TIMI-2910 file (N, C-alpha, C, CB; in pm, 1 decimal, decimal comma, always signed):
<rs>
+----------+----------+----------+----------+----------+----------+----------+----------+----------+----------+----------+----------+------+
!      n_x !      n_y !      n_z !     ca_x !     ca_y !     ca_z !      c_x !      c_y !      c_z !     cb_x !     cb_y !     cb_z ! resn !
+----------+----------+----------+----------+----------+----------+----------+----------+----------+----------+----------+----------+------+
!  -4127,0 !  -2897,6 !  -7440,1 !  -4007,7 !  -2926,0 !  -7447,1 !  -3968,4 !  -3039,2 !  -7339,8 !  -3938,7 !  -2804,7 !  -7436,8 !  Gln !
!  -4039,2 !  -3006,4 !  -7240,3 !  -3983,5 !  -3073,2 !  -7102,2 !  -4103,8 !  -3114,1 !  -7046,0 !  -3897,9 !  -2974,0 !  -6994,1 !  Leu !
!  -4131,0 !  -3234,8 !  -6989,3 !  -4242,3 !  -3290,1 !  -6913,9 !  -4190,1 !  -3336,9 !  -6808,3 !  -4320,4 !  -3387,7 !  -6975,3 !  Glu !
!  -4250,4 !  -3306,5 !  -6668,0 !  -4192,7 !  -3347,4 !  -6557,8 !  -4333,5 !  -3444,0 !  -6505,9 !  -4133,5 !  -3210,5 !  -6457,3 !  Asp !
!  -4293,7 !  -3538,1 !  -6434,9 !  -4395,7 !  -3643,7 !  -6374,6 !  -4336,4 !  -3692,3 !  -6283,1 !  -4446,6 !  -3752,7 !  -6455,2 !  Ser !
!  -4435,1 !  -3776,7 !  -6192,6 !  -4385,7 !  -3874,5 !  -6063,8 !  -4412,6 !  -3816,0 !  -5945,7 !  -4232,1 !  -3907,4 !  -6055,9 !  Gly !
!  -4505,3 !  -3713,9 !  -5931,4 !  -4526,0 !  -3634,6 !  -5803,0 !  -4618,8 !  -3694,3 !  -5752,0 !  -4555,9 !  -3494,1 !  -5807,8 !  Gly !
!  -4624,7 !  -3683,1 !  -5618,0 !  -4770,4 !  -3718,1 !  -5543,7 !  -4757,9 !  -3718,7 !  -5385,4 !  -4827,7 !  -3877,5 !  -5590,1 !  Gly !
!  -4847,8 !  -3775,1 !  -5308,5 !  -4874,2 !  -3755,1 !  -5160,8 !  -4823,5 !  -3878,2 !  -5092,5 !  -5030,5 !  -3731,4 !  -5126,8 !  Leu !
!  -4695,4 !  -3845,4 !  -5018,5 !  -4651,8 !  -3981,9 !  -4962,0 !  -4610,9 !  -3935,7 !  -4789,3 !  -4496,6 !  -4054,0 !  -5067,6 !  Val !
!  -4577,6 !  -4034,0 !  -4710,9 !  -4565,6 !  -4015,0 !  -4579,0 !  -4397,8 !  -3978,1 !  -4559,2 !  -4623,3 !  -4151,6 !  -4498,7 !  Gln !
!  -4371,7 !  -3899,6 !  -4462,6 !  -4255,7 !  -3897,8 !  -4438,0 !  -4165,0 !  -4027,6 !  -4430,1 !  -4257,5 !  -3834,3 !  -4339,5 !  Ala !
!  -4044,9 !  -4045,4 !  -4470,9 !  -3962,7 !  -4166,7 !  -4507,0 !  -3968,7 !  -4239,1 !  -4629,1 !  -3984,0 !  -4256,2 !  -4422,6 !  Gly !
!  -4059,7 !  -4197,9 !  -4697,9 !  -4102,4 !  -4264,1 !  -4829,1 !  -4016,1 !  -4206,3 !  -4927,0 !  -4255,4 !  -4242,6 !  -4869,6 !  Ala !
!  -4035,5 !  -4273,1 !  -5025,9 !  -3945,3 !  -4239,6 !  -5147,8 !  -4028,2 !  -4225,4 !  -5286,6 !  -3832,3 !  -4359,9 !  -5165,5 !  Ser !
!  -3973,2 !  -4151,1 !  -5370,2 !  -4060,1 !  -4119,0 !  -5510,4 !  -3961,3 !  -4090,2 !  -5611,1 !  -4167,6 !  -3984,5 !  -5502,5 !  Leu !
!  -3994,8 !  -4135,9 !  -5739,9 !  -3888,7 !  -4087,1 !  -5829,8 !  -3937,9 !  -3979,8 !  -5945,2 !  -3825,2 !  -4214,6 !  -5898,9 !  Arg !
!  -3873,9 !  -3909,2 !  -5962,7 !  -3961,2 !  -3794,2 !  -6060,2 !  -3864,3 !  -3795,0 !  -6172,9 !  -3987,2 !  -3616,2 !  -5990,1 !  Leu !
!  -3958,6 !  -3812,2 !  -6308,5 !  -3896,9 !  -3815,9 !  -6414,7 !  -3911,1 !  -3675,7 !  -6516,9 !  -3943,2 !  -3939,4 !  -6469,7 !  Ser !
!  -3799,8 !  -3636,9 !  -6592,5 !  -3806,6 !  -3508,7 !  -6688,5 !  -3802,8 !  -3569,0 !  -6836,0 !  -3668,6 !  -3395,4 !  -6662,7 !  Cys !
!  -3888,7 !  -3583,1 !  -6909,8 !  -3871,9 !  -3615,3 !  -7036,2 !  -3859,2 !  -3521,9 !  -7145,5 !  -3958,6 !  -3685,5 !  -7060,5 !  Ala !
!  -3790,7 !  -3509,6 !  -7250,8 !  -3769,0 !  -3417,1 !  -7358,5 !  -3797,2 !  -3497,7 !  -7485,3 !  -3622,4 !  -3354,8 !  -7356,1 !  Ala !
!  -3821,1 !  -3375,9 !  -7581,0 !  -3848,4 !  -3428,7 !  -7705,7 !  -3747,4 !  -3391,4 !  -7813,8 !  -3979,0 !  -3388,1 !  -7743,1 !  Ser !
!  -3646,1 !  -3350,9 !  -7750,3 !  -3565,2 !  -3272,9 !  -7823,2 !  -3439,3 !  -3389,1 !  -7877,5 !  -3513,2 !  -3137,9 !  -7723,2 !  Glu !
!  -3422,7 !  -3401,4 !  -8009,0 !  -3348,5 !  -3528,8 !  -8036,9 !  -3179,9 !  -3500,1 !  -7993,5 !  -3370,0 !  -3570,7 !  -8213,8 !  Arg !
!  -3155,7 !  -3359,9 !  -7978,5 !  -3027,2 !  -3326,1 !  -7901,5 !  -3006,1 !  -3325,2 !  -7747,0 !  -2995,7 !  -3201,3 !  -7937,9 !  Thr !
!  -3099,2 !  -3414,7 !  -7691,7 !  -3143,0 !  -3407,7 !  -7534,4 !  -2978,4 !  -3450,1 !  -7483,6 !  -3297,7 !  -3544,6 !  -7476,7 !  Phe !
!  -2877,7 !  -3507,2 !  -7573,9 !  -2776,9 !  -3563,9 !  -7481,2 !  -2679,2 !  -3433,1 !  -7455,9 !  -2693,3 !  -3704,7 !  -7551,3 !  Ser !
!  -2715,3 !  -3341,0 !  -7544,7 !  -2623,5 !  -3228,8 !  -7512,5 !  -2686,0 !  -3135,1 !  -7422,6 !  -2578,7 !  -3155,8 !  -7633,8 !  Ser !
!  -2788,2 !  -3146,2 !  -7351,8 !  -2837,5 !  -3079,8 !  -7242,9 !  -2784,9 !  -3118,2 !  -7088,9 !  -2978,0 !  -3098,9 !  -7255,0 !  Tyr !
!  -2726,7 !  -3028,7 !  -7022,0 !  -2721,7 !  -3045,8 !  -6873,3 !  -2876,0 !  -3030,1 !  -6806,0 !  -2615,1 !  -2928,3 !  -6810,3 !  Ser !
!  -2914,4 !  -3100,5 !  -6719,9 !  -3016,9 !  -3109,6 !  -6628,2 !  -3035,4 !  -3078,7 !  -6507,7 !  -3042,3 !  -3193,8 !  -6621,8 !  Ile !
!  -3115,2 !  -2967,9 !  -6462,1 !  -3103,1 !  -2932,8 !  -6312,6 !  -3239,9 !  -2971,8 !  -6269,4 !  -3065,1 !  -2769,5 !  -6276,2 !  Gly !
!  -3289,1 !  -2970,8 !  -6139,3 !  -3371,3 !  -2998,2 !  -6091,3 !  -3428,2 !  -2887,3 !  -5981,2 !  -3338,8 !  -3110,5 !  -6061,3 !  Trp !
!  -3521,5 !  -2815,3 !  -5955,4 !  -3523,4 !  -2700,0 !  -5863,7 !  -3659,0 !  -2728,3 !  -5819,2 !  -3496,3 !  -2547,4 !  -5927,1 !  Phe !
!  -3720,9 !  -2659,1 !  -5714,4 !  -3820,4 !  -2699,7 !  -5629,8 !  -3884,7 !  -2534,8 !  -5583,1 !  -3749,8 !  -2807,2 !  -5496,3 !  Arg !
!  -4010,9 !  -2524,3 !  -5562,5 !  -4079,3 !  -2400,2 !  -5488,6 !  -4156,9 !  -2443,4 !  -5416,5 !  -4146,9 !  -2301,6 !  -5559,0 !  Gln !
!  -4160,3 !  -2404,3 !  -5292,9 !  -4259,5 !  -2441,5 !  -5184,1 !  -4352,4 !  -2330,4 !  -5193,3 !  -4197,2 !  -2458,4 !  -5033,0 !  Ala !
!  -4471,8 !  -2309,9 !  -5155,6 !  -4564,1 !  -2185,3 !  -5127,6 !  -4490,3 !  -2088,7 !  -5069,6 !  -4682,7 !  -2209,9 !  -5037,6 !  Pro !
!  -4473,9 !  -1973,0 !  -5105,6 !  -4441,8 !  -1850,9 !  -5019,1 !  -4295,3 !  -1824,3 !  -5027,6 !  -4483,2 !  -1871,5 !  -4866,0 !  Gly !
!  -4232,9 !  -1920,3 !  -5095,1 !  -4079,5 !  -1928,8 !  -5104,2 !  -4018,2 !  -1911,1 !  -5252,3 !  -4033,9 !  -2072,4 !  -5048,2 !  Lys !
!  -3909,6 !  -1900,3 !  -5256,6 !  -3838,8 !  -1853,5 !  -5392,2 !  -3799,5 !  -2033,3 !  -5445,5 !  -3663,1 !  -1720,7 !  -5355,4 !  Glu !
!  -3782,4 !  -2021,2 !  -5578,1 !  -3750,8 !  -2144,8 !  -5643,5 !  -3596,2 !  -2154,6 !  -5614,3 !  -3791,7 !  -2145,4 !  -5806,0 !  Arg !
!  -3565,9 !  -2295,0 !  -5546,6 !  -3441,3 !  -2336,3 !  -5496,8 !  -3379,9 !  -2449,1 !  -5574,7 !  -3455,2 !  -2373,1 !  -5359,1 !  Glu !
!  -3242,9 !  -2448,0 !  -5588,7 !  -3176,7 !  -2548,3 !  -5686,7 !  -3179,6 !  -2677,2 !  -5559,7 !  -2989,7 !  -2488,3 !  -5759,7 !  Phe !
!  -3211,3 !  -2808,1 !  -5655,0 !  -3210,9 !  -2909,7 !  -5562,2 !  -3102,2 !  -2990,1 !  -5644,0 !  -3361,3 !  -2982,9 !  -5529,4 !  Val !
!  -3070,5 !  -3042,0 !  -5765,9 !  -2957,7 !  -3128,6 !  -5804,0 !  -2958,2 !  -3081,2 !  -5962,8 !  -2984,0 !  -3307,9 !  -5770,7 !  Gly !
!  -2821,5 !  -3143,7 !  -5986,2 !  -2790,9 !  -3094,3 !  -6123,2 !  -2708,7 !  -3243,0 !  -6205,2 !  -2675,6 !  -2934,8 !  -6106,5 !  Phe !
!  -2753,1 !  -3259,8 !  -6329,1 !  -2657,8 !  -3389,0 !  -6353,6 !  -2595,1 !  -3310,9 !  -6496,6 !  -2756,5 !  -3575,2 !  -6380,8 !  Ile !
!  -2447,3 !  -3330,0 !  -6537,4 !  -2399,7 !  -3256,2 !  -6633,4 !  -2457,8 !  -3321,4 !  -6771,2 !  -2245,6 !  -3249,6 !  -6620,4 !  Gly !
!  -2417,0 !  -3266,9 !  -6905,3 !  -2438,4 !  -3323,7 !  -7010,0 !  -2383,9 !  -3447,2 !  -7045,2 !  -2416,3 !  -3251,6 !  -7083,8 !  Trp !
!  -2264,2 !  -3509,1 !  -7007,0 !  -2178,2 !  -3622,8 !  -7004,1 !  -2228,9 !  -3723,5 !  -6903,5 !  -2037,1 !  -3581,6 !  -6972,8 !  Arg !
!  -2309,9 !  -3674,0 !  -6799,2 !  -2350,3 !  -3752,2 !  -6698,2 !  -2215,4 !  -3771,3 !  -6598,2 !  -2411,9 !  -3889,3 !  -6760,8 !  Ala !
!  -2112,7 !  -3733,1 !  -6623,5 !  -2007,9 !  -3739,5 !  -6547,3 !  -2023,0 !  -3669,1 !  -6414,7 !  -1903,9 !  -3693,5 !  -6618,1 !  Ile !
!  -2067,0 !  -3536,1 !  -6412,8 !  -2058,8 !  -3461,7 !  -6271,8 !  -2219,3 !  -3454,4 !  -6248,7 !  -1971,3 !  -3290,5 !  -6274,0 !  Asn !
!  -2226,3 !  -3461,3 !  -6118,0 !  -2380,8 !  -3449,4 !  -6047,8 !  -2339,8 !  -3338,6 !  -5929,0 !  -2453,6 !  -3626,3 !  -5969,5 !  Thr !
!  -2434,4 !  -3287,0 !  -5871,0 !  -2410,6 !  -3174,3 !  -5768,4 !  -2578,1 !  -3186,4 !  -5716,7 !  -2347,6 !  -2996,5 !  -5846,3 !  Asn !
!  -2573,7 !  -3155,3 !  -5558,9 !  -2686,9 !  -3149,6 !  -5487,0 !  -2704,2 !  -3059,0 !  -5402,6 !  -2706,7 !  -3243,9 !  -5432,6 !  Phe !
!  -2803,8 !  -2988,6 !  -5365,5 !  -2803,5 !  -2922,8 !  -5261,2 !  -2795,0 !  -2988,7 !  -5117,6 !  -2902,9 !  -2854,7 !  -5276,2 !  Ala !
!  -2721,2 !  -2900,2 !  -5032,7 !  -2699,4 !  -2947,6 !  -4906,7 !  -2807,1 !  -3055,6 !  -4840,5 !  -2689,7 !  -2828,7 !  -4827,4 !  Asp !
!  -2918,3 !  -2969,8 !  -4861,6 !  -3023,9 !  -3008,4 !  -4791,8 !  -3112,9 !  -3161,5 !  -4850,6 !  -3111,2 !  -2875,1 !  -4794,4 !  Ser !
!  -3043,8 !  -3200,9 !  -4942,2 !  -3102,9 !  -3325,7 !  -4999,0 !  -2987,8 !  -3434,8 !  -5051,0 !  -3200,3 !  -3281,6 !  -5124,3 !  Val !
!  -2850,2 !  -3373,3 !  -5035,9 !  -2750,6 !  -3453,2 !  -5031,3 !  -2773,4 !  -3581,6 !  -4946,9 !  -2645,9 !  -3379,6 !  -4989,1 !  Lys !
!  -2713,1 !  -3698,5 !  -5010,7 !  -2699,2 !  -3816,1 !  -4941,1 !  -2857,5 !  -3855,4 !  -4925,1 !  -2610,7 !  -3796,2 !  -4798,5 !  Asp !
!  -2959,0 !  -3828,6 !  -4993,8 !  -3082,3 !  -3863,6 !  -5002,2 !  -3156,4 !  -3861,2 !  -5131,1 !  -3138,6 !  -3795,8 !  -4920,5 !  Arg !
!  -3091,6 !  -3788,1 !  -5226,6 !  -3169,5 !  -3759,7 !  -5372,0 !  -3032,5 !  -3809,1 !  -5438,3 !  -3234,9 !  -3570,6 !  -5418,5 !  Phe !
!  -3066,6 !  -3845,6 !  -5575,6 !  -2961,8 !  -3890,1 !  -5687,4 !  -3028,6 !  -3868,6 !  -5802,6 !  -2910,1 !  -4041,0 !  -5684,4 !  Thr !
!  -2946,8 !  -3826,5 !  -5895,9 !  -2999,9 !  -3823,7 !  -6022,1 !  -2915,8 !  -3903,3 !  -6126,5 !  -3015,4 !  -3685,0 !  -6060,7 !  Ile !
!  -3010,8 !  -3964,4 !  -6244,5 !  -2952,0 !  -4023,5 !  -6349,5 !  -3010,5 !  -4016,2 !  -6472,9 !  -2934,0 !  -4139,2 !  -6324,8 !  Ser !
!  -2952,2 !  -4024,0 !  -6610,9 !  -2990,4 !  -3987,3 !  -6727,9 !  -2989,3 !  -4098,6 !  -6811,3 !  -2919,0 !  -3887,0 !  -6773,9 !  Arg !
!  -3062,4 !  -4104,0 !  -6897,2 !  -3101,8 !  -4213,3 !  -7031,1 !  -3120,9 !  -4138,4 !  -7125,0 !  -3232,2 !  -4309,3 !  -7026,9 !  Asp !
!  -2983,9 !  -4072,5 !  -7200,3 !  -3001,2 !  -4030,9 !  -7336,8 !  -3066,4 !  -4088,1 !  -7435,9 !  -2906,3 !  -4018,2 !  -7382,3 !  Asn !
!  -3057,7 !  -4215,0 !  -7429,8 !  -3143,9 !  -4296,9 !  -7537,6 !  -3291,2 !  -4303,3 !  -7524,3 !  -3102,9 !  -4439,2 !  -7538,9 !  Ala !
!  -3343,7 !  -4253,7 !  -7403,6 !  -3493,9 !  -4233,6 !  -7376,7 !  -3522,3 !  -4067,4 !  -7362,3 !  -3539,4 !  -4320,3 !  -7227,0 !  Lys !
!  -3432,1 !  -4002,4 !  -7349,5 !  -3423,8 !  -3861,5 !  -7341,7 !  -3539,4 !  -3822,6 !  -7199,3 !  -3471,8 !  -3790,3 !  -7511,0 !  His !
!  -3461,7 !  -3888,8 !  -7100,8 !  -3519,5 !  -3892,3 !  -6942,9 !  -3412,3 !  -3856,5 !  -6866,1 !  -3575,9 !  -4038,3 !  -6884,9 !  Thr !
!  -3463,1 !  -3788,4 !  -6777,5 !  -3354,2 !  -3763,0 !  -6659,2 !  -3449,4 !  -3802,6 !  -6531,8 !  -3286,9 !  -3580,7 !  -6649,8 !  Val !
!  -3412,0 !  -3870,6 !  -6425,7 !  -3465,7 !  -3912,6 !  -6305,5 !  -3403,7 !  -3852,8 !  -6182,6 !  -3457,7 !  -4050,6 !  -6300,2 !  Asp !
!  -3502,7 !  -3804,5 !  -6096,2 !  -3463,5 !  -3742,0 !  -5977,6 !  -3522,2 !  -3870,8 !  -5863,1 !  -3540,2 !  -3570,1 !  -5964,1 !  Leu !
!  -3430,3 !  -3917,7 !  -5784,1 !  -3447,4 !  -4041,7 !  -5704,3 !  -3473,5 !  -3962,9 !  -5602,4 !  -3332,7 !  -4152,8 !  -5687,3 !  Gln !
!  -3585,6 !  -3987,9 !  -5506,7 !  -3587,4 !  -3921,1 !  -5382,2 !  -3615,0 !  -4011,4 !  -5277,4 !  -3679,8 !  -3815,2 !  -5379,9 !  Met !
!  -3525,0 !  -4048,2 !  -5164,1 !  -3553,2 !  -4149,4 !  -5071,1 !  -3557,7 !  -4047,8 !  -4933,9 !  -3431,0 !  -4281,9 !  -5073,1 !  Asn !
!  -3595,9 !  -4109,3 !  -4831,8 !  -3611,5 !  -4062,6 !  -4682,6 !  -3676,5 !  -3935,8 !  -4702,5 !  -3469,6 !  -4046,3 !  -4593,2 !  Ser !
!  -3803,8 !  -3919,3 !  -4762,3 !  -3848,6 !  -3788,2 !  -4775,6 !  -3905,1 !  -3706,8 !  -4660,9 !  -3937,4 !  -3791,9 !  -4867,0 !  Leu !
!  -3875,2 !  -3566,1 !  -4628,7 !  -3897,5 !  -3519,5 !  -4528,7 !  -4015,7 !  -3400,1 !  -4548,0 !  -3771,5 !  -3486,2 !  -4478,1 !  Lys !
!  -4115,8 !  -3370,4 !  -4462,8 !  -4233,4 !  -3279,8 !  -4501,7 !  -4160,9 !  -3156,2 !  -4547,3 !  -4343,2 !  -3247,5 !  -4376,2 !  Pro !
!  -4040,9 !  -3101,6 !  -4515,5 !  -3983,6 !  -2993,4 !  -4568,4 !  -3951,7 !  -2994,7 !  -4723,0 !  -3870,4 !  -2972,9 !  -4494,3 !  Glu !
!  -3955,3 !  -3152,6 !  -4772,6 !  -3944,6 !  -3150,5 !  -4903,6 !  -4065,6 !  -3088,9 !  -5001,8 !  -3918,9 !  -3281,1 !  -4930,2 !  Asp !
!  -4165,0 !  -3095,8 !  -4926,4 !  -4273,5 !  -3073,0 !  -4999,9 !  -4294,3 !  -2929,6 !  -5057,9 !  -4377,6 !  -3109,7 !  -4922,3 !  Thr !
!  -4281,6 !  -2959,3 !  -5208,4 !  -4304,3 !  -2854,8 !  -5310,6 !  -4314,7 !  -2889,6 !  -5474,1 !  -4191,2 !  -2761,1 !  -5291,1 !  Ala !
!  -4322,0 !  -2808,5 !  -5548,3 !  -4329,9 !  -2832,4 !  -5637,1 !  -4225,5 !  -2825,8 !  -5713,2 !  -4404,9 !  -2792,1 !  -5660,7 !  Ala !
!  -4155,7 !  -2941,5 !  -5808,7 !  -4050,8 !  -2943,2 !  -5846,5 !  -4052,0 !  -2952,8 !  -6020,7 !  -3990,1 !  -3045,7 !  -5767,9 !  Tyr !
!  -3934,7 !  -2869,3 !  -6040,9 !  -3937,2 !  -2863,8 !  -6196,0 !  -3783,8 !  -2887,7 !  -6227,1 !  -3998,9 !  -2708,7 !  -6262,6 !  Phe !
!  -3803,8 !  -2941,5 !  -6365,0 !  -3649,2 !  -2968,0 !  -6442,5 !  -3650,5 !  -2858,1 !  -6529,7 !  -3623,8 !  -3121,7 !  -6538,1 !  Cys !
!  -3499,0 !  -2842,8 !  -6511,3 !  -3442,9 !  -2716,2 !  -6638,2 !  -3365,5 !  -2786,5 !  -6695,2 !  -3358,8 !  -2567,8 !  -6599,4 !  Tyr !
!  -3352,2 !  -2744,6 !  -6845,4 !  -3259,5 !  -2816,9 !  -6950,9 !  -3166,8 !  -2710,0 !  -6984,8 !  -3337,1 !  -2877,2 !  -7089,2 !  Ala !
!  -3040,2 !  -2712,5 !  -7009,8 !  -2960,9 !  -2606,1 !  -7068,2 !  -2877,2 !  -2693,1 !  -7147,6 !  -2882,2 !  -2506,8 !  -6966,4 !  Glu !
!  -2887,0 !  -2645,3 !  -7305,7 !  -2797,2 !  -2676,7 !  -7392,9 !  -2635,8 !  -2618,5 !  -7358,5 !  -2856,7 !  -2625,9 !  -7521,0 !  Asp !
!  -2564,6 !  -2722,2 !  -7368,4 !  -2430,2 !  -2696,0 !  -7322,9 !  -2339,5 !  -2644,9 !  -7418,1 !  -2374,8 !  -2807,5 !  -7271,7 !  Ala !
!  -2394,7 !  -2628,3 !  -7548,2 !  -2323,6 !  -2586,2 !  -7671,5 !  -2381,2 !  -2447,2 !  -7704,1 !  -2344,0 !  -2692,4 !  -7795,6 !  Phe !
!  -2538,9 !  -2430,0 !  -7695,6 !  -2608,7 !  -2344,4 !  -7754,3 !  -2668,5 !  -2234,6 !  -7654,9 !  -2703,1 !  -2416,0 !  -7826,6 !  Thr !
!  -2678,9 !  -2279,8 !  -7528,4 !  -2726,1 !  -2194,5 !  -7417,7 !  -2884,5 !  -2209,2 !  -7420,1 !  -2675,5 !  -2035,2 !  -7436,3 !  Gly !
!  -2956,7 !  -2267,4 !  -7511,2 !  -3087,2 !  -2264,4 !  -7509,7 !  -3109,7 !  -2335,0 !  -7392,0 !  -3151,8 !  -2313,9 !  -7626,6 !  Ser !
!  -3243,3 !  -2282,1 !  -7302,0 !  -3270,4 !  -2325,3 !  -7201,5 !  -3426,6 !  -2347,9 !  -7197,1 !  -3213,4 !  -2246,9 !  -7110,9 !  Asp !
!  -3483,3 !  -2449,0 !  -7126,6 !  -3636,0 !  -2496,8 !  -7109,7 !  -3665,1 !  -2513,5 !  -6941,4 !  -3661,8 !  -2661,7 !  -7197,8 !  Tyr !
!  -3792,7 !  -2519,7 !  -6922,5 !  -3826,0 !  -2553,0 !  -6791,2 !  -3965,3 !  -2628,0 !  -6798,8 !  -3828,4 !  -2423,2 !  -6700,0 !  Trp !
!  -3967,7 !  -2734,1 !  -6712,5 !  -4089,7 !  -2819,8 !  -6736,4 !  -4177,5 !  -2760,5 !  -6646,9 !  -4075,0 !  -2976,4 !  -6712,3 !  Gly !
!  -4313,8 !  -2821,3 !  -6649,5 !  -4423,1 !  -2744,0 !  -6612,6 !  -4455,6 !  -2774,6 !  -6448,4 !  -4548,0 !  -2781,1 !  -6714,4 !  Gln !
!  -4366,1 !  -2864,0 !  -6381,2 !  -4372,0 !  -2894,9 !  -6255,7 !  -4457,3 !  -3000,9 !  -6207,4 !  -4397,9 !  -2794,4 !  -6198,9 !  Gly !
!  -4411,1 !  -3076,8 !  -6121,2 !  -4468,2 !  -3167,1 !  -6070,7 !  -4486,6 !  -3173,1 !  -5905,0 !  -4405,3 !  -3264,7 !  -6123,9 !  Thr !
!  -4609,8 !  -3188,6 !  -5842,5 !  -4630,3 !  -3155,6 !  -5704,8 !  -4569,2 !  -3279,4 !  -5609,4 !  -4792,6 !  -3130,3 !  -5681,1 !  Gln !
!  -4519,8 !  -3240,6 !  -5514,7 !  -4451,7 !  -3358,5 !  -5434,2 !  -4533,9 !  -3313,1 !  -5278,4 !  -4240,4 !  -3349,6 !  -5434,4 !  Val !
!  -4578,8 !  -3375,1 !  -5228,6 !  -4640,7 !  -3361,8 !  -5095,3 !  -4595,5 !  -3460,3 !  -4989,7 !  -4785,1 !  -3374,1 !  -5108,7 !  Thr !
!  -4506,7 !  -3424,4 !  -4884,3 !  -4465,3 !  -3512,5 !  -4792,2 !  -4535,8 !  -3490,9 !  -4664,8 !  -4326,5 !  -3505,7 !  -4777,8 !  Val !
!  -4615,7 !  -3573,0 !  -4608,8 !  -4710,4 !  -3558,1 !  -4480,7 !  -4598,0 !  -3627,3 !  -4372,8 !  -4886,0 !  -3655,5 !  -4494,8 !  Ser !
!  -4634,7 !  -3575,6 !  -4255,2 !  -4569,3 !  -3628,7 !  -4120,7 !  -4611,0 !  -3696,4 !  -4039,4 !  -4537,6 !  -3558,6 !  -4049,5 !  Ser !
+----------+----------+----------+----------+----------+----------+----------+----------+----------+----------+----------+----------+------+
</rs>
């Protein structure tokens, strides 16, 4: 249902753009969240964009560095990550929840590695 992409290996200070693509025709009714999980740690919230794209929310650790945008016509949500830090290293997952039915899905994850 969801496909994450865009991860890679970058140096500290660089930028990456992750993309979450969905095949659902009802994509426009999904709120999308990004989560990450570093080795040996629990999965944590990164950012969120509502289904109407009116509201976004970010974890304090990434606020002012990461942004989220969505293109309902293309069924994609992008996570723009700037000024990356080594502590941003993790597998990143997108999560979609239908605002009306509650159906939810996870992407398979994409690895982001930031070297110092």
